[in-house]
C-alpha positions in Angstrom: 0.0 0.0 0.0 2.7 2.5 0.9 4.7 1.5 -2.1 1.8 2.3 -4.4 1.4 5.7 -2.8 5.1 6.4 -3.3 5.0 5.3 -6.9 1.9 7.4 -7.5 3.5 10.4 -5.8 6.7 9.9 -7.9 4.8 9.7 -11.2 3.0 12.9 -10.3 6.1 14.9 -9.4 8.7 13.2 -11.5 8.9 16.0 -14.1 9.2 18.7 -11.4 11.9 16.7 -9.6 13.9 16.3 -12.9 13.5 20.0 -13.7 14.6 21.0 -10.2 17.6 18.6 -10.4 18.6 20.1 -13.7 18.3 23.6 -12.5 20.4 22.8 -9.4 23.0 21.1 -11.6 23.2 24.1 -14.0 23.4 26.7 -11.2 26.0 25.0 -9.0 28.0 22.4 -11.0 28.7 23.7 -14.5 31.4 26.1 -15.8 28.7 28.9 -15.8 27.9 28.3 -12.1 27.3 31.1 -9.7 30.4 30.4 -7.7 32.6 30.3 -10.8 31.0 33.5 -12.1 31.8 35.2 -8.8 35.4 34.0 -9.0 35.7 35.3 -12.6 34.3 38.7 -11.4 36.8 38.9 -8.6 39.6 38.1 -11.1 38.4 40.7 -13.5 38.2 43.4 -10.7 41.8 42.4 -9.6 43.1 42.7 -13.2 41.4 46.0 -13.7 43.0 47.4 -10.5 46.4 46.2 -11.8 45.8 47.8 -15.2 45.0 51.1 -13.5 48.1 50.9 -11.3 50.4 50.1 -14.2 48.8 52.8 -16.4 49.4 55.4 -13.7 53.0 54.2 -13.3 53.5 54.3 -17.1 52.2 57.9 -17.2 54.5 58.9 -14.4 57.6 57.5 -16.0 56.7 58.8 -19.4 56.3 62.3 -17.9 59.6 61.9 -16.1 61.3 60.7 -19.3 60.1 63.8 -21.2 61.2 66.1 -18.4 64.6 64.5 -18.2 65.2 64.9 -21.9 64.2 68.6 -21.8 65.2 70.0 -18.4 68.8 69.6 -17.2 67.9 70.6 -13.6 65.4 67.8 -13.4 68.1 65.4 -14.6 70.5 66.6 -12.0 67.9 66.3 -9.2 67.0 62.7 -10.2 70.7 61.7 -10.5 71.6 63.1 -7.2 68.5 61.7 -5.3 68.2 58.3 -6.9 71.8 57.4 -7.6 73.6 59.4 -4.9 76.0 61.1 -7.3 77.8 64.2 -6.4 80.2 66.8 -7.8 83.9 66.6 -7.0 84.7 68.1 -3.6 81.1 67.8 -2.4 80.1 65.7 0.6 76.8 63.8 0.7 75.0 62.6 3.8 72.3 60.0 3.2 69.5 59.7 5.8 67.2 56.8 5.7 
């Protein structure tokens, strides 16, 4: 008797159960799953942040390069600050 009720219930809801199982599979276990999509979005955000950082760095060094080729005072400042170069007879003290 109980077996007949179960089989009757299963026949009535079999299509719904299959559809529900298919939807759950598509949402959670395929390449287009929600978790994978969230991971892709996180990676995209991280890469866009890196692109912005390196674009800013590129603009800074491009500007510095233009200034170094035009302005001798800028070149002297950069050489003295970055490479600790000095003129003969001059003493340099480096504080860190």
